[in-house]
N, C-alpha and C positions, 0 to 999 in steps of 0.2 A: 474586371468582372468577367468570369468565364461565360462563354456562350452555351446556350441550352438548345440542343437539337434532339427532340424527343424521338425522332426516327432512327437515330444512331444506335446500333446494337451495343456499342461500348459505353453508352451513358448509364451511369449507376442511378437507377430510379428509386432504389431502396435506401434513401437517405433524405433528410429534410432539405427543402429548397425554398428560398425566397426568390421567386422568378419575376424579374422586372420585364414587363411586356409592353414596349412602346406601341403607339397607335399603329394598327395595320400589320402587326408582326405575327398574327396567328395565335392569339392567346387561347381561344376556344378550341382550335385545332389541337394545340398542345395538351389541353385538359382531357379531351376525348381520347387521345392516344396514351396519356398517362394512365387513365383508368383501364384501357385495354391491356397495357403492358403489366399492370399490377395483377390482372386476372390470369394471365397466361405464363408469367415468369415467376420463378421460385424466389422467395425472400431468403437471402443467405442465412438469416438468423433462425428460420424455422424449416428451411428447405421445402416450403409449401407456398403456393400462390395465395393472394388475397381472394376472398369470395365477395361478391357484389354487396351482400348485406352488411359487410364489415367496412365498406368504404363510404365515408361521408363527404358529400359535395355541397358546399354552401355558396350561394351567390347573392346578388344585391336585390333583385326585383323578381316578382312573380313571372314576368315575361321572360326574363333571362333564365329562370328555372325551367320553364317550358321548353325554351330553345335548347338548353343544355341536355335535358332528357332526350329530346329528339336527336340531337347531334351524337350523343354517346351511344344511343341504341343503333343509329345508322352506322356508326363506326364499328360496333360489334358485328353487325350483319355484313358489312363490307370486309371485315377481317376474315370472316368465315369464307366469303367468296374468294378471297386471295388464297386461303389455305386449300380450298377445293379446286384451285387452279382455274377458276372461272374468270379471273382477272389476272392477266399476265403482265400488264403494263403498270409502271409506277408502284411496284410492290414495295412497301416500307422496308427499310433495312432490317429492322428487328424481326419482321415476319419472314424476310428472306433467309435469315439465320435459321428459323424453324424449318423452312422448306429444305434447307441444306442438310438438316439433321436427320431427315428421313421420315418414313411413314409413322413410326411409333410416336415421334415428337409431334408430328402434324395431328395425329388422332387425339393425342392428349390435349393439345391446345384447342382443337375444335370442340372437344367435350366440355372443356372449361368455359368456352365462350357460349356454347349452347345452353349450359346450365345457367349462365348469367342471363341469357335472353329469356329462359323459362321462368326465372324469378325476378324479372325486371320490374314488375309491379312493386317489389319490395325494396327497390333501390332508394337509398337515402339521399335524395337531391332536393334541397330545401332553400328557402330564404333563411336568414339567421333567426327571424322571429318564429317561423314555422318549426325550425329545428328545436328551439327552446320550448315551444308549446308541446311538441311531441315528447320530449324528454320529461318535462314537468308532469304531463298527464300519464305517461307510461309508468313512471315511478312516483305515483301521486302521494304515497305515504311518506316516502323519504324526502320528497320535495316540499311537503306541506303546502301544496298548491291546490286550492279547491276550485273545481270547475262547475259545480252545481249538478243537480239531478239530471238536467237535460244535456249535459256535456259542455265543452268549452265554448262553442259558438253562442250558446244562449247567455253566457256571462260576459261576452264582449261588450264594451262600453262604446256604442256607436256615436258618430259625430252628432246625429240628431239628438241623442240622449244628452250629450255633453252641452249642446246649445241650450237645451231645456234646463239643465242644471245651472248654467250660468245665469239664465233668466231668473231661476229660483234664488240664486245668490243675490242678484240685484234687488229682488223683492224683499229679501229677509235679512241681508247682512250688510247693507250700507248704513252703518250707524253714524249718527251726527257727532259722536265723540271721536270717531276715526276719520271721517271725511266731512268737510264743511260744504255748504252749498256752492261757494265759489270754486272749491276744488273740483266738485262734480261738473261744474260749468266749464272749467278748463279742460277736463277730460273730453267732454262732448264737443267743445269747440275745435279741438285737435282732430276730431273725426267728422267735422262738418255737421255737427248735431245729429249724426246718424248713429243711434245706439246699436243697431245691428252690426255696423262696421266695427264699433268698439268691441262688441262681444266676439266677433270673428277674430279680431286681433288678439284678444285675451286667449281664446282657444288655441290659436296658432302658437303662441308663446308657451302655453301650458303643455302642448303636445310636442314641443321641441325639446323637452326633457332638460331644460335649464333648472338651476336652483335659483330661488328668488330671495331678495332682501326685504325685510320688514322695515321700512323707513318710519320715521317718527309720526305718530298719529296727530290729528288736529288738536286733541285735548292736551297732549304733551307739548306741542308747539305753542299752544295758548298759554300754558303755564310758564314756559320760558319767556315768551313775549311779555307777559305781565311782569315777570321779575326784571327783565332788562329795562322796560319802560320805567319801572319804579326806581331802579338804580341810576339811570341817566338823569331822571328828574331830581333825585336826591343829591347826586354827585355834583351836578351843575347848578343846583338850587334854582331851577327854571321858573321864571315868571312868564307865562305864555304871551303876555302883551309885549314884553321886551324881545321875546323870541321872534315874534311876528315883525317887530320893527327891524331886527337884524336882517330878516329875509327881504323885506321891502327895500332896505338900503342896498343890498347886494343884487337884487333882481335885475336892475337895468344893465348890469355889466355882463349878463349872460344871455345867450341866444334862447329864443323860445323853443320848446320841444315840439317836434312834429306830431300832430294829431293828439296832443296831450293838453289837458286843461290845468292851468296852474292853480285853479280853485282846489284841486285835489291835494296840493301841497299845503294849502291853508287848513284843510280838514285834518291833515296829519298833525300840523303844529298845534291845532286847537285841542288835540287829544291830551296835551299836557295840562289842560285846565282841570283834568280829572285826576283823582288819586287812585282809582281802580279802573281796570279796562275789561271789557267783555268780548265775547266771540265775534260780535258784529264789527268791533274795531279791527281785529286781526283779519277778518274776512274782507274788509274794505281794502286792506293792504295786499291781500292775496289777489284780489280782483284787479287792482290798479297798479300794484307794485310800489316800491319806495321811490316815488318820483323825485323826491328831494335829492337823493344820492345821484340819480341820473342827471338832474338839472345842474348840480354843482361839480360835475366831472370837469377836469382841467381842459379837455378838448372842446367843452361847450362854452368856454369864455369868449366874449366878444373882443377880438384882438384889437379892434379899433379903439376900444375904451380901456385897454389894458393899463395904460399909463396912469389913469385916474382912478384905478381900482381902490376901494376903501381899505386902509390897513387893518390888520387884525385888532390892533389896540382900540379901534373905534367901535368894535362890536361888543355887545353884552356877553355873548357866548361864542367866542372864537373857535372853541373846540367841539361845538355841537355836532357838526357834520362828521368829524372824525369819530366821535363817540357812537353816532348812529351807524356809521359804516362798520365799526369794529364789533358792535354788540347786537345790532338789529338786522343788518343787511343780509347776513347769511341765513338767519332763521326765516326771514320773510322770503328770500329767494328760494330756499328749499321748499317752503310751504306752498309756493306758487309754481314750482317746477313741475311740468308735465311728467318728466321722467320719474321724479320722486313719488308723485301721486300714483302714477301708473304702476310703479314697482310695488308699492304698498297694496294696490288693488290685486296685482298678480299673486302676491304672497298669500293674501287672505283667500282669494278664490282658489288657489292651488290646494290649500289646506281644507277648504270646503269640499273640493273634489276628493281628496284623500279620505276624508271621513266618510263621505258617501260610498266610495268604492269599498272601504273596509266593512261598512255596515251591510251593504247589499251584495258583497262578494263579487264585484265587477272588476274588470281589468281592461286596460288599453294595451295596444300592441307594444308600446314602449315599456310597459310594466313587466312584460315577459322577460326582458333582459335583466331587470333588477331582481325579479323572482329567481332567475337562473343563477345569478351571482350569489344570492342568499342561500339557495339550495346547495350550491357547490361547497358551502362550508360544512355540510353534513358529509362525513367521509363515506358513508354508505351510498348516498346518492352519487357522489363523485365516482366511486368504484363501479356502480351499476352502469353509468353512462359510458365510462371508459371501456367496460367489458363489451359494449355493443360494437365498438369500432376498433380497427387496427390501423386505419389511414384516414386522413382528413385533407380535403382540398378546398381552400377558401379562395373563391374567385372575386375579382374587383376589390382586392384587399385595401386599395388606397382609399376606399370609401368607408372603411371600418372606423368605429369610434373606440375610445379607450375601454369602455365596458365590454364591447364585443371582443376586443383583443384579449382582455383579461379572461374571458370565458375560454377562448381557444388555448390560451397559454396554460391555464390550469389543467385543461383536459389533455392536450396533445403535445406539449413541448418536449416531453421526455423522449428523446430519440431512441433510447434503448427499448422502448415498448411500442412506439407509434411512428408513423410517417406523417409529416406535416408539410403540405405544400401551400405557400402563401403566394398567390398570383395577382399581380396588379401593376399599375404604373403610377408612381407618385406624381408625375407630371400632369396627370389627369384627375388629381384630387380637387374637385370643385364643389363639394357638397358640405361646406362648413355650416350652412344654415340648418343642416340635419345632424349636426354634431360630428360629422366626419372630420377627421383630424390627420393632416399629413404627418404630424409629429408622432402619431401612433404608429404609422408605417415605419418611421425612422427608429422608433423604440423597438419594434419587432425585428428590424434588420440587425440592431445591436444584439438582441437576444439570440437571434439565429447564428450570428457570427459571420465573418467575412467569407469563410470557406464554403458557406452554404448559399452565397448570393450569386445568382446567375442571371442571364438576360437573353432575350430574343433579339436578334440583330438584323433580320431581313424583313423588309416591308413588302408584303404581297399585295397591298391595296393600291398604291399610287404608281404612276408611270415613272421611269428613271429620271426624266428632267424635273419632275415635280419633287422627287426625293432629294435631288441635288440642290434645288432651290431652297427647300425647307432646311436642309442641313446648313446651308450658308446663312440663312436668316437667324436660325437659333444659335449657331456656334459663334456668330459675331456679336451677339447681344450679351453684354457683361451682366453677370449675376441675374440671368433671366428668371431662374426659378429660385428666388431668394427665400431665406428662412429667418424672418425677423426675430422670432422668439429666441433663436439660438445666438445670433450676433449679426452685426451689420454686413460682414463679408461672407457669412455662411450661406451656401446655396447648393441646390442640386445640380450636378453636372449633366449636361445634355450629351447622351451617347449617340453619336452619329449612326444612322442606320443605312443599310445597303439595299439596293433594288434587287428584286428577284432576277436571277440570271435569264429567266425565260420572258421577262417583261420587255415590251417595246413601246415607244412613244406613239400616241395616237395623233394623227395629223389633222388639223382643221383647215378650213378654207381661208381663214384670216391669217395675219402674220403675228398674232399675239402669242406670248409665251405661256407656259403652264401656270405661272404665277403672274397675275396682271393687277397692277395698282391703278385705282381710279381716284383722283384727288381733286379737291375743290378749295378755293380760298373763300373764307366766310367771315362775316362779322356778326356779333350778337351782343345784345345788352346784358344777357345773363350768361356768364362763362360756364356755369354749371348745368345749363340746359342747352345742349349743343349737339348736333345742329337742330334748328327749329323745324317745325312741321312744314312751314312754307319752303324752307331750303331743301327738305326732302323731296317735296313735290316738284320743285324747279330743277333740281340737279341730279340727285341720286336715283330716285325712282325711274325717271326717263332712261337713264343709262342702263340700268339693270333690265328694264323692259326691252330696250333695243337689243341687248345681248341675248336675251332669251329668245326673241323672235328670230334673230339671225342664226343662232345655233340650231334652232328647231328647223327652220326652213332651208338653210344652206348646208347644214352638216347632219341633218336628220337625228339630232339628239332629242330624245323624247323628253317631254316636260317632266315626267315622273322620275327622271334621272337628274333633275336640277333641284337645288335647295337654297333657300335664303335663310340665313341664321340671323334672327332678330333679337332685340333687347327684351321686349315684353309683349303682352297680349295687345296693348294699345297700339304699338307700332305694327303688329301683325294685322290689326284691323285697318290701319291706314294703307298699308301696302296692298292688302287684298282688295280694298276698294279701288286702288289705282289700277291694279292688274285687271280688275273686272271691267274697267272702261275700255280695255283693249282686247277683251274676250280671251285673255290668257287663263286657262283653268288652273285652279290652285286648291290645295287642301291645307287646312289649319291643323297642326298636330294636336293642339289642345282645344278641341271643340267643346262647346257647352254640353253637359250631360243631357240625356234624353228627358229627364224630369224638369229641366229648365228650358225646354223647347216649346215653341208655340203648339206643336203637334200634341204634346202631353195635355195641355189645357183644352184644346179643341176636341180631343177625344173624350175627355171628361164631360164637357158641355154636351156633346152629342149623346153620350150614354144617359146622362141625367134627363135630357129631353125625351129620349126614346122610352125610358122607364116611367116617365110621367107625361104621356102624350096629351093630356087634357090641360096641362099648364102652358098657357099661351106665351108667357114670358120666356120659359125655358126653350120653347120651339124657336122663338125669334132670336135668342142668343145663339142657338146652334146654327140657324140659317145665316146669321151675320158673321159666323166664324170662317176660318180659312177653307174648310172643306167645301162648303157650298158658295161662300163668297157673295152673298146677297148684299146689295147696297140699300140705302135708306128708302129709295122710291119703291124697290121691290118689296121690302118689308111692309111698307105702307099699304100695299095691295091686300094684305091680310085683314085690313079693316072691313073688307067685304066678307060677310059670314060664309058665303059660298066658297070662296078661295080658302078661307081658314079651315072649314070642315074638310075640304079635299086634302089639305096638308096634314091635318090631324089623322085622317084615315091612312095616309101614307106612313106616318110615324107609328100608328098602331100595327101596320104591316111590318115595319122594321122590328117592332117589339116581338111579334110572333116569331120572326126568323131568329132573333136573338135567343128567345126562350127555348125554342124547339130544335134549332139546328146549330146553335153555338155561335161564338163571337167570330170565328173565321168566316163562316158563311155570311154572317151579318155585315161585316166590314167590306167584304167583297161585293155584296149586293149594293151597299150604300155608294161605294166608289164608282160602280158601273151603272148607277141609276141615271136615267135621262129626264126624270120628272122635275128637276129643279133648275134647269137651264133653258131659257126660251129658245136658244139656238139648237137645242137637241143634243148637245155634247154631254158626255158623261162627266161626273164630278172629277174623275182622275184626269180626263183629257183637259178639262178647264184648269186644274191645278198645274199640269205640266206645261201649259201655255203661258203661265205667269213667270215673272222673273224669280229665280231661285225655287221655282215650284218643284223641280226634281229633288231638291234637298228635303223639302217638306214631305214629299211622298216617301222618300227613303226613311225619314224619321217615323212616319206613320206606320210603315211596315215593321220597323224595329220594335216600336211600342206595341203593335198588334201581336207580334210574336210573344212578347212578355205577357200580355193579357191572355193569350191562348194557353200559355204555360200555367198561368195562375188559375185559369178556368178548369184545368184538369184536376186541381185540388178541390174546387168548389163547383162541381157540375150542376147545371140548372139553377144557379144562383147568381144571376147577372148583377145584382146589387153589390156583390163582392168585388166586381171589377172596379166600381166607383170607389169603394173603400180602399182597394189597392192603390189607385191613382192618388188618393188623398194621403194615405200613409207613407207612400214613397216620395212624396213631393219634396221633402227636405232632407232626404238621405243622400249622402255624397257618393260619387262614383267610385271613390277609393274604397269605401266600405262595401258597396254592392256593385260588382264589376258588370252586372247585366245592364246597369244604367249608362254605361259608357256609350257614346255616340260613335259608332264605327263607320268610317268612310270606306268606300269601295276601294280595295287595294289594287284593283286592276285599272282604276281610273288614271288616265294620263294627265297628271296635273303637277304643277310645281309645289314642292313641300315648303311650307312656311313654319318654322319652328325655332325655339330658343336653343342656345348653345347647350344648355343642360340637357334638353330633350334629344339633342343630336348625338349625344355620347353613345358610342357603340354602333352608329349607323355610318353608311358611306353612300356617296353620290358621285356621278360623273362630273358634275359641275356644282361648285359651291360659291355663293356670294356671302362672305363673312361680314355682312353689313352691320350687325350689332356691335362690332368691335370699335366703332368710332364714337359711340354714345357715352357721354359722361353721366355720372350717377348723382342724384341729389344727396344732400347731407342726411346722414342717418340719425336716428334718435340717439340721445346721449345715454343709452343703456348699453354698457360695454361688457361683453362676456370676458370673464377672467377665470382661468383654470383653478378648480377647487377639487383636489383629489382626482377621481376618474370623471368628474363632471365639470361643467362650466357654470359659474354663477354670474347672473346679470347684476351689474353694479351701476346705479344711476350716478351721473356726473352733472355738474353745473356748467362746465367750461369746455368749449370746443378746443381750447389750447392746452388742456391737461395732458400730462405724460401718458396716462392710461388710454385716453382717446387717440393720441398719436400712435401708440403701439397697435391699437385696434385697427386704425386706418392702414398701417403698414401691412397687417395681415390681410385686410380686404384687397389691397392692391396686389399683394403677392398672389392671391388666388385669381385675380384678373389675368395675370400672366399665364396661369395654368388654363384658364378659360380660352385664352387666345390660342394656346397650343392645341386644345381640343378642336376649336373652330378651324384652324389651319390644316388639320390632319384628317378632315372628313372627305376631301376631294380625291378623286382618282385621276382625272385628266386636266382639270383647270380649276384654279382657285382665284377668285376675284377679291382683292384686298382694298378696302376703302381707306382714305386718308384725308386729313383736314389741315389746312394752313390757317391758323386762327389770326385774323387781322383786326380783332376787336380792339377798341381804344382802351377800354378798362378790362384787363385780364387779371382776374383774381380767382384762380382755380383752387378751391378749398381742398384740404387734405382728404384723401379717400374718395374724391369726386372725379379724378382723372379717368379717361377712357382707357381700355386696354391698348389701343393704338398710341395714345399719348405716352403711356408708360414704355411701350415697346420702342418708339422712335427716340425717346429720351435716353434709352440705353444703347441702341444699336450703334456699333462702331465707336462708342464713347468710353472714356475711362470710368472706373467705378466711382460712385459718389454716394453721399448719404441721402436720406429721404428728403430732407428740406431742399438740398441742392437739386435733386431730380425735379421737384415741383417748380423750382426757379427756371430750369431748362424748359419745362412745358410752357410756362407763362411767357417766356421770351423767345419761343420757337428756336431753341438752341439744339434741338435734336438734329440728327443728320438729314432728315426729310426723305420722303420716298423718291424724289427725283434723283437725289444723290446715290441712292441704292441702285437705281436703274443704270446710272452712268458707270458705277463701279462694276456692275455685272450685267452688261447688255444682253448676253446670251441666255440669261436665266430669268430675267424679269422684263416686263413691258409696262407701258404707262399711258394713261389717258388723263388729260387736264380738262375737267368738266366745265370750267368757266368758258372755255373756247369751243365747246362742243355744241353743235346744233342738231336737233332731232326732227325727223319727220316720221312720226310713228303712225302706222296704219293698223287698225284692229286686226287681230288674228282671225283668219278665215277658217272656220271649222271645216274639217273634211266633209265632203258631200256624202251623205249616207245613202246607200243604195236601198231600194224598196225592200223592206223586210219580207222574207218568204219563210214559211214554216219549214223546219228541218225535216229531212226524211225520217220516217219512223225506223228506229234502230231495233233490230231483233237480236238480242244477246243470246247466243246458244247456251244451253245448260239450264239447270234448275236453280231457283233461288236458295240461298242458305238461310236457315233460321237459327235463332238462339232459343233453346228450350230450357225450362227448369223443371224440377220434379213436380211443382204445383201445376204447371200447364199440362204436363203429360198425364198426371194422375187424374185430372179432370176429364181429359179425353178418354182415358181408360175406364173411368168410373164416373159417369155424369151425375150420379146421385149424391156425390160428395158435397154438393151445394146444400143439401138438406141438413138441418141441424142434428147433431148426434145427441146422445144422452147427455144431459147436463143437470147439475144439482139445482133443485128448486128451493128457494129460500123458505117457501111456505111449508116444506116438508120438515125442516129443522129450524124453526124460528129462533130459539134462544141459543142454538149451538154455534160454536166456532171451532171447526176442525178441518182436516184435509178435504173431507168429502162434501162439505157444503161451501167451500171456497168457490166463488163464481168461476165458471168455466167459459172463458172467451179469449179473444186474441190479446187483450190487455194483460190478463193474468199470465198467459204464456210469455208475452214480451218481457214482463217484469221479472219472472223467474229466470228466464234466459239471461237477462242483463246482469242479475246478481251473480249467477254462476259463471258469467264471463269475467267478472272483475275480482272475485274473491280468491284468496289463496286457499288451497285445500288442506295444507298442513297446519297443524296447531290452531285449528279454527275453534274458537269458543264463542259463546253467546255474546259476550261483551265486545269481542273483536268484530263479530258479524254486524252488530248494531252500528258500528262506525261506518260500515259500508252501505248499509241499507237505509239509514235514517234519511239521507237526502233524497233517496228514490221513493220512499213511502210517505214521508211527512207531507201533509196537505193534500193527499190524494185519496181516492175511494178505498184504497187498501190500508189506510191507517188503522182501522179497527181490526184488520186481519194480521197485524204485525207479528203477533206471537205464533200464529199458524204458519206464516211464511218463514219465520226463523226456524221453526221445527222441521219444515220440509227441506230447507237448505242444509241444516246440520245433518239430517239423515242422508242426504245426497252425498255429502263429503265423506261419510263414513261407510258407504257401501263397499262390498267386497266383490271383486270380479276375478274369477279363476283363481281364488285363493289369496288375492292381495287386495289391499284397500287403496282408494284413490289418494288418500293423504300420504301414502308411502312413496309416491312418485315424485321425483325431483321437479321443481317448478321449471327448470330449464329443459325438461323433456315433455312439457305440457304445451299444446298449441291450441288456442281457442279461436272460434269464429274464423275458420280458414276458408277464404274465398277461392273458388276454382272456376276455370273456363277451359274446356278442351274441345277439339273438333271431333265430330263424328265422321269417320273416314268411310272408305268404300264398303267394308264388311262390318255388320253390326257387332259391337263388342258385348252387348247385353241382349241375349236372345229373346227375352220376354217383351222387348220394346221394338216397335217399328215406327220410323219417322223419316222424314226427308233429310237429305244431307244437310248438316249444319253444325251447331255447337251446343254443348250442354254447360250450364252454369249452375252454381249453388253455393251454399255456405255450410260447412261442417261445424257442428257445435264444439266438438272436442276431438283432438287427435293426440295420443300419447305413446311414448316408447318405453317399454318395460321388459326386462329380461330378454333382450334381443328380438322383441316382436313389437309390431305396430298395431294399435287398437283405434277403433272409431267408437265414439259415444254420441248419441243423440238424445236430448232431454225431451220428454213428452209430458204435457200437463193434462192429457185426456182424462175425462171422468168415466170410469167403467162401472161404478156402483157405490153404494153407501158405506162400505167399509173395505178393509184390506183383503178380505176373503174373496173379493170379486176380481182381484188382480192375480189370478192363477196363470200358469203358462198357457193353458187352453184359451182363457179369456183374452190374454194379451196377443196370442197368435191370431185370434179372430179379428181383433182390432187392427193388427198389422196388415192382414189381408184386406180388410174392409177399406182401410185408408191408403192402401197400396204402399205401405212403408217398405215392403219387400223390394219394390221398384226403387225406392229412394236409397236403400242399402246398396243395391247393385250399382247405381249411379255414383255413389260416394266411394265405393270400393274401386271402381274403375279410375276415378280421379286420383285416389291415393296410389294406385298401382302405377299410373303414368308418372306421377311425381317421383316415386321411389326408384323408378327405373333409372333416373338420372343420378341417384345417390348411392343405392345399395345394389350390388351385382347379384345378390341371392335371388332364387325364385320367389315369386310373390306368395305362393301357398306356404312356403316355409317361414316367411317373416310376418305374415298377417295373423294376428291373434283373434280377430273377430270384430263384428259390428254389434254394439249393444244399444238397445233401446231402454232407457230408464224412465219408467212410468212413475213420476214423482209422487203422485197421490197414493200409490200402492206400496211405498217403501215402509218396511216394518221397523220398529225401534230396535229390534234385534238385527243388527247390520249384516249378519252372516246368512240370513234367510234369502231365498231367491224371489220372494214376492216383489213385484214391480220391476224385475230385471229380466229382460228378454234378449237372448243372444240369437243373432241371425248370421248364419254362415253361408 
């Protein structure tokens, strides 16, 4: 595979690339430079560079999107600095080439980069879901994707809505002919009788985008059961009395079943007394199982009595057990299988979801991909999307699923028209639970061809000795990255990486190597739950704590440069509790969202009490909460009426502050009040003195910021704050990012996070602790590929071939997780290991830990899956001690069982007395951002007064232009319609398709005909001898936002303001006959008919409302923008600014009524 060096001037960037970027090799650096080069170098096919608006960049998460935007913008600015010779060191080779070509080439490249920066807000850098949503809504008619009157955000199907819908499903759709009572009991029992947990699991599966199988309903099972019972009885001519005699004769020769009552076997045998069977009979077997089959299993025979076992000839019905096993066992086993019942529940609930979303026109994020695939079948939509872009870069491509790849393949695989960069690392494909599929990456590689596959080979993250050690570990592990779906021997090759030539090893005060193993010999009763919590506390946690303290105190490694990679949130809680005992600061990557914190509830309790200060119960609840922290005896003092009245008076004072000065002043006053603590301390001082009080204060501040933001929408309505806290209580942080609990990024604390969350991050020191933990058996719901999706198939047997293949895939991903964990460290990696000395070792398929699997492969010959688990059970792996012996210069080792610890709590640095900072005087004047609205109000303070408006009482029965209500809602509606409709070929029928969703169910429904007439006249107006409908849609630009600085000299003489910025939105800009025009729509009411919309009347309205100022601001914005694109003088290319007074437009489209030109 060829190496990819984006800085090399000779690299051909104008071709498709599948770029394999191993961990730490500068993937994002390459992407930002690819974009830069596409902007400044000419594509040989067109002899022109790409423009920023034609480059699509797609990545995996919103956080990665933000990072990419920042990195790409910084790279563009840095490249300009290089070209300006402001930076002479480390000039990239491709920019050095431009510098060598002289001034003309430099100026040309700078202009292209400056244009990209000027239009950077239009850069197409998205997540895959955001990209799909953008395209579906931009070409809404071709995509047939409805977003509703209020836009796409209003039609999203939130998690809270989904939970509510599942609850509706449970209330309305759990029919007795589909599910029996015993089956519902099995479902609940598997979730510890917690229906909320069951509903959450259903939702997680539905949102994972699997397809589901409808298993046999209870009524269908009952029918089969009745038929089988009848056939068995008829075939064997069963007499129940003789049948029971057979059982009693055989019973002494079999062992009793644990925790099972043989009376249940009698109840089953007695069923044969009947000739028909009902649902209660089958429900009994679903509840208890066919115990008779379990009882008569060969392994349950009492071996001591085997010689005297009754012969078959002595029985009345010697074939009875065989008949039951062949005809009844499977139907009963399936009917009582949790996986089969749950699969049926998922199937029906999913279709319940689909019907609701279709009826209510809602969508989930995952539905966007399916809608995009569907839309791409329309050639017009496909063409429209393709015409938007000439290059696409897909980051983190290893996390792409088959549907996402199908979207990119259809859009951009044609190399004659597009450039396609697929950037990722298949060794880091660890999101199978999100449908990410490593085989999709391999399919893409095959489609791209070998000649397009390149790689990054230099690791800039880790020090040289670390890289050498990792190369040794990964290269000597046979079939490390296996691909079970392809074949036993098929695997990804590990490409060894090189260290940066500038990197040097960091020296520590101890003698440990860059990769250090810490190992323990352990025993456990359960081989699949290993190590135990006690073993963690005794061996692993003390060692990691000791190393953290040593590195911090002896080598000055900051805690925030250390990370512990753990298995799950429960392990994170145990570790954080242990570190807390030794005062080691830590941060949990996955903290509970703000609406699940104590602070959320206590703020609600406080607000409720303040808004109802006469309610004694509410006051006591607030006082007993975390903010005031009153105990029982303190609250008892309120039995004294004098004390109670004083407290009520204080809460009335709180209410006054909340009502008149706002929440910010209110919460500040509460936290600094000294009236609730007998010691005289403020509430915030008391909070900070408690254990974890600083975290609670931080959460209070974050929630307070949310409440103040909400208060801006509902000023002087404090009850709305309580409603906000109630409404957002069950909203997930994934849907509402404001609810995320952000920890202080400057806090010096050890990061505790899962391997999945560590992906893309780096730390000086990493403890890959989660790699030794085995996983429990999974449900027997096995994903199997079905087209572009995966279908969940329920199984009965953990020994089935399908389940075995599934376990192989799970274990293959564990090796990729191990790779991710091992490649996070810059200077030292701590690798845990276990020697299992348990007497009974039976590690189930799919339950081995990543380290189990790694050591079973390291230095060993290739083997099949079953043999690998035998190695794990018999400790036949090479073992970490042998690794150290073979490579003593690369690895070091600690044996935990012989290690003794004397841990002392970490002493927090002594804080000096805080002194207020010196007052800083920043020279210069502040910069402000102005808009036309703010400036016009300063210029004409009387604009606040209402202008002439139509009064309904003047024309009670009339419905025309001139009695349409005149207010901001009318203007907003007309502007919205004119923003979304095409001007060409507009008919009344077409217009209705656009306006129906915007008007229906609103106050404008009765004005529909009037609004349609206004819009149709607007699309037919003539400006300077041409009509709007004649202009190509590709030359029309609507709702153009702008922001430009006001520099030293005023560009608009009529305006005076301080130095700052001007912002605004232009309704319409279009290009026609080599000139650019501005249009602004006005819904002002000037009089009761068209005759009032003369040039004189409109001129007076323009001056009165200072639209002349607005025109000058807009013209300057257009002038600045065109300076980057069109070298001609602005006066030559500017056609004029037109104000269209919509109410004054005449049905004769060529008249000038309602059209005012400002030059």
